[in-house]
Backbone as a chain_set.jsonl record, in Angstrom:
{"seq": "MRRIVVTEFVSLDGVMEDPGGAEGTEHGGWTFKFSDPEGMKYKLDEVTEHAAMLLGRITYEGFAAAWPGMTDDVGFADKMNAMPKYVVSRTLERADWNNSTVLSGNPAEEVAALKQQDGGDILVAGSASLVSDLVSHDLVDEYRLMVFPIILGSGKRLFADAAGAPGLKLIDVKRLGSGTVILTYHRG", "coords": {"N": [[7.285, -14.953, -12.6], [6.099, -13.204, -9.795], [5.55, -9.738, -9.094], [6.322, -7.308, -6.554], [4.528, -4.545, -5.661], [4.588, -1.474, -4.265], [2.299, 0.809, -3.048], [1.483, 4.037, -2.096], [-0.005, 6.699, -0.188], [1.378, 9.811, 0.292], [2.625, 12.599, 2.077], [4.106, 15.776, 1.15], [6.334, 16.029, 2.75], [6.947, 13.416, 3.302], [5.293, 11.969, 5.063], [3.183, 9.266, 5.8], [1.255, 8.398, 7.408], [-1.976, 7.56, 8.505], [-3.747, 8.462, 6.296], [-6.437, 8.308, 5.655], [-7.818, 8.85, 7.975], [-8.752, 6.937, 9.774], [-7.316, 6.058, 11.974], [-7.271, 8.007, 13.867], [-5.245, 9.911, 14.373], [-3.198, 12.872, 14.891], [-3.061, 14.297, 12.403], [-4.879, 12.922, 10.909], [-6.764, 11.831, 8.067], [-5.848, 13.543, 6.121], [-5.675, 13.36, 3.319], [-8.181, 13.853, 2.312], [-8.516, 16.506, 1.798], [-7.897, 16.912, -0.775], [-9.623, 16.244, -3.052], [-10.013, 14.348, -5.925], [-11.048, 13.247, -8.951], [-9.492, 11.97, -10.956], [-7.445, 10.809, -9.475], [-8.882, 8.975, -7.923], [-9.789, 7.254, -9.928], [-7.346, 6.289, -10.8], [-6.568, 4.807, -8.519], [-8.601, 2.873, -8.496], [-8.094, 1.537, -10.948], [-5.555, 0.59, -10.339], [-5.988, -1.252, -8.234], [-7.644, -3.097, -9.535], [-5.91, -4.143, -11.466], [-4.101, -5.715, -10.122], [-3.317, -8.895, -8.641], [-3.351, -9.719, -5.994], [-3.148, -8.713, -2.498], [-0.709, -7.548, -0.185], [-0.227, -7.122, 3.155], [0.598, -5.412, 6.223], [-0.055, -6.127, 9.694], [-1.449, -3.996, 11.096], [-2.483, -2.333, 9.042], [-3.972, -4.274, 7.708], [-5.898, -4.908, 9.705], [-7.288, -2.482, 9.855], [-8.304, -2.269, 7.222], [-9.814, -4.655, 7.119], [-11.771, -4.112, 8.956], [-13.209, -2.152, 7.686], [-13.736, -2.645, 4.826], [-15.355, -5.074, 4.291], [-18.075, -4.363, 4.657], [-18.58, -2.478, 2.721], [-19.838, -1.058, -0.342], [-19.957, -0.209, -3.834], [-20.492, 1.479, -6.974], [-18.644, 0.964, -8.958], [-17.149, -1.311, -8.583], [-14.902, -1.427, -6.925], [-14.971, -2.054, -4.137], [-15.922, -4.686, -4.286], [-13.743, -5.951, -5.565], [-11.693, -5.49, -3.679], [-12.663, -7.004, -1.544], [-12.78, -9.576, -2.626], [-10.241, -10.302, -3.652], [-7.19, -12.218, -3.101], [-5.54, -11.902, 0.033], [-2.604, -11.343, 1.784], [-1.293, -11.436, 4.97], [1.231, -10.15, 6.838], [2.358, -11.046, 9.865], [3.344, -11.556, 13.201], [1.821, -11.756, 15.398], [-0.906, -11.929, 14.889], [-3.372, -14.328, 14.971], [-5.335, -15.389, 13.35], [-6.999, -14.592, 10.261], [-9.869, -13.207, 9.347], [-11.143, -11.843, 7.279], [-12.455, -12.183, 4.053], [-10.729, -14.431, 1.917], [-8.165, -14.193, 3.102], [-4.851, -14.736, 4.284], [-2.621, -15.545, 6.846], [0.763, -14.771, 7.161], [3.137, -15.936, 9.064], [5.781, -16.496, 9.451], [9.287, -15.837, 8.799], [9.348, -12.659, 7.478], [10.755, -11.74, 5.115], [11.528, -14.143, 3.872], [9.019, -15.352, 3.51], [7.73, -13.533, 1.761], [9.503, -13.545, -0.403], [9.077, -16.167, -1.233], [6.385, -15.99, -2.013], [6.672, -14.325, -4.232], [7.814, -16.081, -6.034], [5.791, -17.763, -6.765], [3.2, -18.743, -9.107], [1.014, -16.43, -10.744], [-0.536, -13.149, -10.633], [0.744, -9.772, -10.119], [1.514, -8.388, -6.847], [0.073, -6.159, -4.61], [1.066, -3.727, -2.258], [-0.188, -1.84, 0.297], [-0.213, 0.999, 2.508], [1.039, -0.123, 5.613], [3.638, 0.467, 6.857], [5.857, -0.581, 8.437], [6.165, -3.129, 7.345], [6.753, -2.418, 4.672], [9.236, -1.15, 5.05], [10.753, -3.358, 5.846], [10.58, -4.928, 3.531], [11.892, -3.244, 1.707], [14.454, -3.195, 2.845], [15.255, -5.783, 2.32], [15.387, -5.837, -0.381], [13.072, -6.474, -1.919], [11.077, -5.117, -3.21], [9.638, -4.299, -6.245], [8.444, -2.227, -7.61], [7.489, 1.156, -6.989], [4.76, 3.158, -6.229], [3.987, 6.243, -5.693], [1.736, 8.434, -4.393], [1.908, 11.609, -4.156], [0.964, 14.152, -2.115], [0.163, 17.664, -2.087], [0.977, 18.828, 0.555], [2.362, 19.731, 3.672], [2.941, 18.078, 6.549], [4.521, 17.942, 8.826], [4.782, 16.261, 11.043], [4.486, 12.814, 12.04], [4.246, 9.346, 11.021], [6.761, 8.389, 8.841], [7.265, 7.299, 5.505], [9.73, 6.033, 4.602], [11.274, 5.98, 6.904], [12.448, 3.963, 8.487], [13.69, 2.336, 6.688], [16.368, 0.488, 5.356], [19.244, 0.16, 3.333], [18.141, 0.618, 0.809], [17.735, 0.213, -2.691], [19.0, 1.952, -5.645], [16.707, 3.911, -7.573], [14.642, 4.073, -10.515], [12.973, 6.543, -12.234], [9.894, 6.067, -13.71], [7.378, 7.004, -14.475], [5.332, 9.959, -14.381], [2.474, 11.395, -13.143], [0.378, 14.102, -13.195], [-2.094, 15.487, -11.204], [-5.239, 17.239, -11.075], [-5.639, 18.34, -8.541], [-3.185, 19.061, -7.646], [-1.758, 17.031, -6.662], [0.738, 14.541, -7.218], [1.577, 11.638, -8.985], [4.067, 9.421, -8.667], [6.017, 7.007, -10.247], [8.266, 4.457, -9.695], [10.844, 2.17, -10.599], [13.043, -0.49, -9.557], [16.451, 0.42, -9.811]], "CA": [[7.563, -14.456, -11.261], [5.248, -12.098, -9.391], [6.246, -8.537, -8.646], [5.782, -6.602, -5.391], [4.3, -3.14, -6.0], [4.221, -0.676, -3.102], [1.53, 1.993, -3.386], [1.311, 4.81, -0.856], [-0.341, 8.114, -0.09], [2.498, 10.42, 1.014], [2.669, 14.064, 2.074], [5.331, 16.289, 0.537], [7.454, 15.777, 3.664], [7.16, 11.987, 3.482], [4.401, 11.347, 6.044], [2.21, 8.371, 5.196], [0.396, 7.956, 8.501], [-3.401, 7.849, 8.642], [-4.263, 9.336, 5.24], [-7.893, 8.26, 5.616], [-8.396, 9.291, 9.236], [-9.299, 5.837, 10.57], [-6.516, 5.8, 13.173], [-7.488, 9.08, 14.836], [-4.014, 10.616, 14.699], [-3.249, 14.337, 14.833], [-3.307, 14.783, 11.042], [-5.691, 11.916, 10.232], [-7.678, 12.229, 7.012], [-5.259, 14.648, 5.366], [-5.863, 13.227, 1.868], [-9.519, 14.306, 1.922], [-8.44, 17.91, 1.382], [-7.486, 16.925, -2.179], [-10.539, 15.414, -3.829], [-9.559, 14.336, -7.301], [-11.59, 12.089, -9.675], [-8.403, 11.267, -11.648], [-6.751, 10.007, -8.474], [-9.736, 7.843, -7.558], [-9.749, 6.322, -11.064], [-6.028, 5.653, -10.749], [-6.595, 3.806, -7.45], [-9.463, 1.784, -8.962], [-7.333, 0.783, -11.951], [-4.434, -0.057, -9.658], [-6.477, -2.432, -7.515], [-8.16, -4.106, -10.464], [-4.841, -4.77, -12.247], [-3.265, -6.57, -9.277], [-3.939, -10.171, -8.314], [-3.423, -9.95, -4.55], [-2.61, -7.656, -1.635], [0.185, -7.927, 0.903], [-0.468, -6.094, 4.164], [1.01, -5.587, 7.597], [-1.189, -6.375, 10.582], [-2.23, -2.801, 11.417], [-3.245, -1.963, 7.841], [-4.954, -5.332, 7.505], [-7.01, -4.772, 10.653], [-8.075, -1.326, 9.438], [-9.03, -2.625, 5.994], [-10.777, -5.714, 7.426], [-12.885, -3.503, 9.69], [-13.948, -1.244, 6.816], [-14.13, -3.084, 3.493], [-16.422, -6.074, 4.122], [-19.403, -3.753, 4.625], [-18.667, -1.416, 1.713], [-20.259, -1.33, -1.713], [-19.853, 0.948, -4.723], [-20.991, 1.203, -8.322], [-17.569, 0.697, -9.915], [-16.544, -2.609, -8.318], [-13.703, -1.335, -6.092], [-15.193, -2.817, -2.9], [-15.991, -6.107, -4.641], [-12.374, -6.414, -5.824], [-10.967, -5.516, -2.395], [-13.162, -8.099, -0.716], [-12.591, -10.876, -3.265], [-8.861, -10.658, -3.984], [-6.388, -12.812, -2.027], [-4.811, -10.968, 0.882], [-1.594, -11.977, 2.621], [-1.043, -10.568, 6.109], [2.483, -10.463, 7.514], [2.178, -10.756, 11.289], [3.767, -12.579, 14.166], [0.882, -11.757, 16.518], [-2.263, -12.234, 14.436], [-3.542, -15.777, 14.917], [-6.153, -15.727, 12.194], [-7.463, -13.459, 9.464], [-11.223, -13.601, 8.975], [-11.62, -11.17, 6.072], [-12.498, -13.094, 2.91], [-9.512, -14.706, 1.141], [-6.973, -13.703, 3.807], [-3.924, -15.738, 4.801], [-1.587, -14.984, 7.713], [2.143, -15.217, 6.964], [3.69, -15.703, 10.403], [7.202, -16.831, 9.486], [10.204, -14.757, 8.467], [8.688, -11.888, 6.415], [11.527, -11.714, 3.869], [11.435, -15.466, 3.256], [7.617, -15.57, 3.097], [7.444, -12.705, 0.594], [10.31, -14.086, -1.503], [8.372, -17.368, -1.706], [5.196, -15.517, -2.739], [7.113, -13.803, -5.534], [8.161, -17.206, -6.902], [4.578, -18.477, -7.161], [2.472, -18.282, -10.283], [-0.05, -15.478, -10.445], [-0.255, -11.764, -10.965], [1.501, -8.934, -9.188], [0.984, -8.222, -5.496], [0.045, -4.76, -4.212], [1.251, -3.439, -0.837], [-0.687, -0.509, 0.643], [0.028, 1.29, 3.917], [1.968, -1.137, 6.103], [4.963, 1.101, 6.903], [6.899, -1.483, 8.945], [6.357, -4.16, 6.332], [7.452, -1.815, 3.535], [10.64, -0.983, 5.444], [11.39, -4.678, 5.815], [10.691, -5.326, 2.126], [12.946, -2.417, 1.111], [15.731, -3.65, 3.396], [15.598, -7.072, 1.712], [15.352, -5.638, -1.831], [11.97, -7.27, -2.443], [10.107, -4.257, -3.89], [9.942, -4.131, -7.67], [7.902, -0.958, -8.094], [6.911, 2.076, -6.012], [3.786, 4.116, -6.765], [3.813, 7.2, -4.609], [0.798, 9.509, -4.661], [2.45, 12.666, -3.303], [-0.018, 15.226, -1.945], [0.806, 18.961, -1.848], [0.758, 19.25, 1.928], [3.45, 19.446, 4.614], [2.31, 17.774, 7.826], [5.463, 18.269, 9.884], [4.98, 15.153, 11.981], [3.776, 11.589, 11.693], [5.06, 8.231, 10.545], [7.273, 8.612, 7.497], [7.3, 6.074, 4.721], [11.029, 5.36, 4.558], [12.014, 6.335, 8.111], [13.204, 2.83, 9.02], [14.222, 1.513, 5.598], [17.829, 0.461, 5.244], [19.765, -0.554, 2.182], [17.284, 0.774, -0.364], [18.48, 0.303, -3.942], [18.7, 3.106, -6.476], [15.437, 3.77, -8.274], [14.538, 4.715, -11.817], [11.664, 7.145, -12.442], [9.25, 5.485, -14.881], [6.207, 7.774, -14.901], [4.837, 11.051, -13.547], [1.122, 11.827, -13.479], [-0.035, 15.293, -12.444], [-3.534, 15.537, -11.035], [-5.783, 18.578, -10.951], [-5.568, 18.801, -7.151], [-1.799, 19.351, -7.304], [-1.143, 15.765, -6.299], [1.559, 13.953, -8.276], [1.797, 10.191, -8.818], [5.413, 9.078, -9.138], [6.221, 5.562, -10.346], [9.681, 4.112, -9.768], [11.279, 0.761, -10.599], [14.406, -0.657, -9.071], [17.392, 0.927, -10.806]], "C": [[6.679, -13.248, -10.987], [6.098, -10.919, -8.935], [5.55, -7.978, -7.407], [5.725, -5.123, -5.754], [3.803, -2.42, -4.747], [3.489, 0.566, -3.582], [1.215, 2.744, -2.101], [0.794, 6.211, -1.129], [0.747, 8.74, 0.775], [2.365, 11.937, 0.952], [3.994, 14.504, 1.449], [6.548, 16.058, 1.43], [7.561, 14.308, 4.078], [6.267, 11.288, 4.489], [3.372, 10.495, 5.307], [1.164, 7.907, 6.207], [-1.035, 8.463, 8.373], [-3.976, 8.771, 7.565], [-5.788, 9.381, 5.195], [-8.585, 8.635, 6.908], [-8.926, 8.197, 10.138], [-8.567, 5.619, 11.892], [-6.661, 6.884, 14.227], [-6.227, 9.82, 15.242], [-4.194, 12.122, 14.507], [-3.635, 14.861, 13.451], [-4.246, 13.872, 10.247], [-6.671, 12.489, 9.215], [-7.148, 13.308, 6.093], [-5.444, 14.526, 3.861], [-7.212, 13.772, 1.407], [-9.56, 15.771, 1.514], [-8.178, 18.03, -0.115], [-8.347, 15.975, -3.002], [-10.169, 15.496, -5.308], [-10.088, 13.097, -8.023], [-10.516, 11.288, -10.42], [-7.665, 10.337, -10.693], [-7.561, 8.796, -8.061], [-9.774, 6.807, -8.682], [-8.42, 5.572, -11.087], [-6.024, 4.532, -9.703], [-7.477, 2.616, -7.831], [-8.716, 0.911, -9.958], [-6.203, -0.014, -11.306], [-4.889, -1.331, -8.952], [-6.946, -3.502, -8.491], [-7.053, -4.799, -11.262], [-3.919, -5.67, -11.425], [-4.043, -7.803, -8.822], [-4.162, -10.369, -6.823], [-2.895, -8.731, -3.815], [-1.729, -8.288, -0.571], [0.111, -6.798, 1.913], [0.211, -6.446, 5.482], [-0.233, -5.71, 8.462], [-2.062, -5.144, 10.813], [-3.073, -2.369, 10.218], [-4.315, -3.0, 7.568], [-6.155, -5.143, 8.421], [-7.894, -3.578, 10.308], [-8.919, -1.622, 8.21], [-10.133, -3.642, 6.297], [-11.972, -5.179, 8.212], [-13.771, -2.67, 8.767], [-14.534, -1.897, 5.565], [-15.251, -4.104, 3.412], [-17.828, -5.48, 4.033], [-19.588, -2.705, 3.546], [-19.165, -1.942, 0.371], [-20.046, -0.057, -2.525], [-20.312, 0.522, -6.109], [-19.914, 0.781, -9.308], [-16.829, -0.616, -9.658], [-15.294, -2.597, -7.459], [-13.855, -2.201, -4.841], [-15.256, -4.315, -3.191], [-14.6, -6.689, -4.861], [-11.589, -6.522, -4.518], [-11.387, -6.714, -1.548], [-12.864, -9.477, -1.298], [-11.133, -11.279, -3.443], [-8.142, -11.328, -2.81], [-5.598, -11.739, -1.288], [-3.86, -11.77, 1.768], [-1.229, -10.992, 3.708], [0.23, -11.023, 6.805], [2.329, -10.055, 8.973], [2.684, -11.908, 12.133], [2.78, -12.688, 15.32], [-0.544, -12.135, 16.131], [-2.4, -13.751, 14.28], [-4.39, -16.227, 13.74], [-6.632, -14.454, 11.516], [-8.814, -13.836, 8.873], [-11.775, -12.908, 7.73], [-11.471, -12.127, 4.902], [-11.157, -13.191, 2.185], [-8.237, -14.178, 1.789], [-6.176, -14.856, 4.386], [-2.876, -15.044, 5.648], [-0.245, -15.625, 7.371], [2.876, -14.915, 8.265], [5.17, -16.049, 10.522], [8.068, -15.608, 9.238], [9.626, -13.969, 7.294], [9.437, -11.912, 5.085], [11.43, -13.05, 3.14], [10.027, -15.736, 2.73], [7.305, -14.792, 1.823], [8.257, -13.176, -0.611], [9.647, -15.334, -2.084], [7.106, -16.993, -2.476], [5.56, -15.04, -4.137], [7.41, -14.931, -6.52], [6.937, -17.976, -7.398], [4.022, -17.937, -8.471], [1.391, -17.305, -9.837], [0.392, -14.07, -10.776], [0.485, -11.033, -9.861], [0.743, -8.704, -7.885], [1.165, -6.768, -5.073], [0.195, -4.634, -2.704], [0.786, -2.009, -0.594], [-0.472, -0.268, 2.134], [1.198, 0.474, 4.418], [3.417, -0.644, 6.174], [6.074, 0.165, 7.371], [7.205, -2.583, 7.942], [7.127, -3.607, 5.141], [8.93, -1.63, 3.854], [11.398, -2.297, 5.378], [11.584, -5.15, 4.372], [11.801, -4.55, 1.421], [14.315, -2.924, 1.562], [16.199, -4.962, 2.77], [15.49, -7.032, 0.183], [14.267, -6.481, -2.512], [10.935, -6.442, -3.196], [10.557, -4.044, -5.331], [9.499, -2.777, -8.199], [7.319, -0.167, -6.935], [5.969, 3.008, -6.757], [3.442, 5.058, -5.621], [2.89, 8.319, -5.056], [1.153, 10.615, -3.67], [1.484, 13.853, -3.293], [0.686, 16.534, -1.589], [0.471, 19.519, -0.46], [1.986, 18.864, 2.752], [2.812, 19.271, 5.974], [3.224, 18.051, 9.015], [5.717, 17.165, 10.885], [4.132, 13.978, 11.532], [4.745, 10.551, 11.165], [5.465, 8.484, 9.095], [7.492, 7.289, 6.788], [8.634, 5.343, 4.814], [11.887, 5.643, 5.788], [12.912, 5.197, 8.606], [13.82, 1.951, 7.934], [15.737, 1.618, 5.551], [18.216, -0.297, 3.983], [18.91, -0.454, 0.938], [18.135, 0.905, -1.625], [18.182, 1.619, -4.657], [17.433, 2.846, -7.27], [15.478, 4.52, -9.598], [13.11, 5.237, -11.978], [11.09, 6.648, -13.766], [8.122, 6.37, -15.401], [5.882, 8.856, -13.875], [3.449, 11.412, -14.056], [0.783, 13.014, -12.589], [-1.546, 15.323, -12.397], [-3.984, 16.978, -10.801], [-5.684, 19.163, -9.555], [-4.166, 19.271, -6.762], [-1.039, 18.131, -6.833], [-0.382, 15.22, -7.497], [1.737, 12.477, -7.968], [3.134, 9.861, -9.477], [5.55, 7.55, -9.132], [7.706, 5.295, -10.567], [9.836, 2.598, -9.857], [12.659, 0.7, -9.968], [15.359, -0.275, -10.182], [18.25, -0.096, -11.446]], "O": [[6.527, -12.373, -11.84], [7.218, -11.088, -8.453], [4.344, -8.15, -7.23], [6.738, -4.521, -6.109], [2.726, -2.722, -4.235], [3.999, 1.299, -4.43], [0.735, 2.155, -1.132], [1.105, 6.825, -2.149], [1.014, 8.257, 1.876], [2.035, 12.495, -0.094], [4.893, 13.688, 1.247], [7.664, 15.909, 0.933], [8.192, 13.99, 5.086], [6.469, 10.102, 4.751], [2.769, 10.931, 4.327], [0.288, 7.107, 5.877], [-1.267, 9.653, 8.158], [-4.628, 9.763, 7.892], [-6.369, 10.371, 4.75], [-9.812, 8.731, 6.946], [-9.503, 8.5, 11.183], [-9.134, 5.056, 12.828], [-6.222, 6.704, 15.363], [-6.15, 10.315, 16.366], [-5.228, 12.575, 14.016], [-4.451, 15.776, 13.344], [-4.388, 14.04, 9.036], [-7.325, 13.501, 9.467], [-7.917, 13.928, 5.358], [-5.371, 15.544, 3.174], [-7.37, 14.116, 0.235], [-10.55, 16.224, 0.939], [-8.232, 19.129, -0.666], [-7.842, 15.012, -3.579], [-10.03, 16.585, -5.865], [-9.626, 11.992, -7.74], [-10.613, 10.064, -10.51], [-7.304, 9.218, -11.056], [-7.011, 7.712, -7.868], [-9.789, 5.606, -8.411], [-8.376, 4.373, -11.359], [-5.532, 3.435, -9.97], [-7.139, 1.474, -7.523], [-8.704, -0.314, -9.83], [-5.936, -1.153, -11.687], [-4.24, -2.371, -9.065], [-6.673, -4.686, -8.293], [-7.237, -5.936, -11.696], [-3.041, -6.324, -11.988], [-5.261, -7.76, -8.644], [-5.064, -11.107, -6.425], [-2.284, -7.84, -4.405], [-1.971, -9.408, -0.118], [0.358, -5.641, 1.572], [0.378, -7.619, 5.816], [-1.341, -5.426, 8.007], [-3.287, -5.235, 10.735], [-4.257, -2.07, 10.373], [-5.446, -2.65, 7.231], [-7.299, -5.208, 7.971], [-9.115, -3.65, 10.451], [-10.098, -1.275, 8.157], [-11.251, -3.516, 5.798], [-13.066, -5.738, 8.136], [-14.959, -2.501, 9.039], [-15.717, -1.715, 5.276], [-16.065, -3.998, 2.494], [-18.692, -6.064, 3.379], [-20.654, -2.096, 3.461], [-18.945, -3.097, 0.007], [-19.965, 1.039, -1.969], [-20.495, -0.666, -6.374], [-20.233, 0.288, -10.39], [-15.963, -0.992, -10.448], [-14.674, -3.643, -7.27], [-12.967, -2.993, -4.522], [-14.711, -5.121, -2.436], [-14.307, -7.792, -4.4], [-10.905, -7.517, -4.276], [-10.552, -7.356, -0.913], [-12.71, -10.443, -0.551], [-10.812, -12.466, -3.393], [-8.449, -11.041, -1.653], [-5.064, -10.805, -1.887], [-4.256, -12.741, 2.413], [-0.893, -9.843, 3.421], [0.304, -12.146, 7.304], [2.187, -8.873, 9.285], [2.474, -13.078, 11.814], [2.881, -13.605, 16.135], [-1.306, -12.612, 16.972], [-1.636, -14.378, 13.546], [-4.188, -17.313, 13.198], [-6.666, -13.382, 12.12], [-8.89, -14.692, 7.992], [-12.783, -13.352, 7.182], [-10.453, -12.809, 4.784], [-10.528, -12.178, 1.876], [-7.319, -13.758, 1.084], [-6.734, -15.822, 4.907], [-2.295, -14.05, 5.213], [-0.124, -16.848, 7.298], [3.201, -13.759, 8.539], [5.75, -15.904, 11.598], [7.63, -14.476, 9.444], [9.427, -14.535, 6.219], [8.819, -12.087, 4.035], [11.269, -13.08, 1.92], [9.859, -16.28, 1.639], [6.685, -15.329, 0.905], [7.741, -13.201, -1.729], [9.657, -15.531, -3.299], [6.792, -17.619, -3.488], [4.85, -15.314, -5.104], [7.267, -14.742, -7.728], [7.036, -18.753, -8.347], [4.336, -16.822, -8.886], [0.92, -17.351, -8.7], [1.54, -13.83, -11.15], [0.806, -11.599, -8.815], [-0.482, -8.809, -7.824], [2.26, -6.214, -5.163], [-0.468, -5.347, -1.951], [1.301, -1.072, -1.205], [-0.538, -1.2, 2.934], [2.227, 0.375, 3.75], [4.316, -1.27, 5.612], [7.138, 0.126, 6.752], [8.366, -2.926, 7.718], [8.054, -4.252, 4.65], [9.785, -1.921, 3.017], [12.537, -2.349, 4.914], [12.628, -5.707, 4.032], [12.56, -5.118, 0.635], [15.228, -3.064, 0.748], [17.4, -5.223, 2.697], [15.501, -8.077, -0.469], [14.507, -7.115, -3.539], [10.002, -7.006, -3.767], [11.696, -3.663, -5.597], [10.103, -2.239, -9.126], [6.731, -0.735, -6.015], [6.329, 3.577, -7.788], [2.699, 4.705, -4.705], [3.209, 9.066, -5.981], [0.758, 10.574, -2.504], [1.225, 14.471, -4.325], [1.688, 16.525, -0.875], [-0.216, 20.531, -0.323], [2.573, 17.8, 2.549], [2.207, 20.204, 6.503], [2.741, 18.364, 10.103], [6.772, 17.138, 11.518], [3.191, 14.125, 10.752], [5.91, 10.842, 10.898], [4.624, 8.757, 8.239], [7.858, 6.288, 7.405], [8.657, 4.141, 5.08], [13.112, 5.553, 5.713], [14.016, 5.446, 9.091], [14.415, 0.919, 8.244], [16.306, 2.7, 5.69], [17.576, -1.284, 3.62], [18.944, -1.347, 0.091], [19.136, 1.621, -1.631], [17.227, 2.317, -4.315], [17.119, 1.702, -7.6], [16.242, 5.469, -9.774], [12.151, 4.473, -11.871], [11.719, 6.788, -14.815], [7.922, 6.483, -16.61], [6.119, 8.698, -12.678], [3.262, 11.699, -15.238], [0.893, 12.93, -11.365], [-2.209, 15.2, -13.427], [-3.196, 17.824, -10.379], [-5.65, 20.384, -9.408], [-3.974, 19.818, -5.676], [0.174, 18.182, -6.627], [-0.792, 15.404, -8.643], [2.014, 12.103, -6.828], [3.299, 10.006, -10.688], [5.238, 6.891, -8.139], [8.321, 5.827, -11.492], [9.061, 1.844, -9.269], [13.353, 1.711, -9.859], [15.128, -0.592, -11.349], [19.075, 0.235, -12.297]]}, "num_chains": 1, "name": "protein.A"}
């Protein structure tokens, strides 16, 4: 059985909106204040160890606009472009980014079916609405929260709309030189 692993950039006050600045929001790009080679290696390892990505439409569209034209020396862009991507959306008619499939049915049922398939674990990045839905249906097996030492005060919060979240068990804490902390939780 495949596992669903949610990975997020989060401010100390729980904001996860526009960490890379692509959306043009008030606080967009806030993660760039904390350059950290350890954190970038962690993200590379995380992507390479997962078999597929699960994304909401907005995150998918942002990634699909950026990644196809990117290259790097460590293989991150190659992995992002090659790995299977599942997009949960009721409005997106097609997904043109390499290896992308639109899941347009009931999100909880579609993701539960994905978990039953053979293959490696599935990584969920960004996708706040999707994450809330997955949490509400107890479909998340692991949370990897990269918590940055910044208080933004406003913006979309990661668990603002989540209901019925199960108890969690802290599995690992990684402290980075920038003051960022990576917290890993499993369902309790």
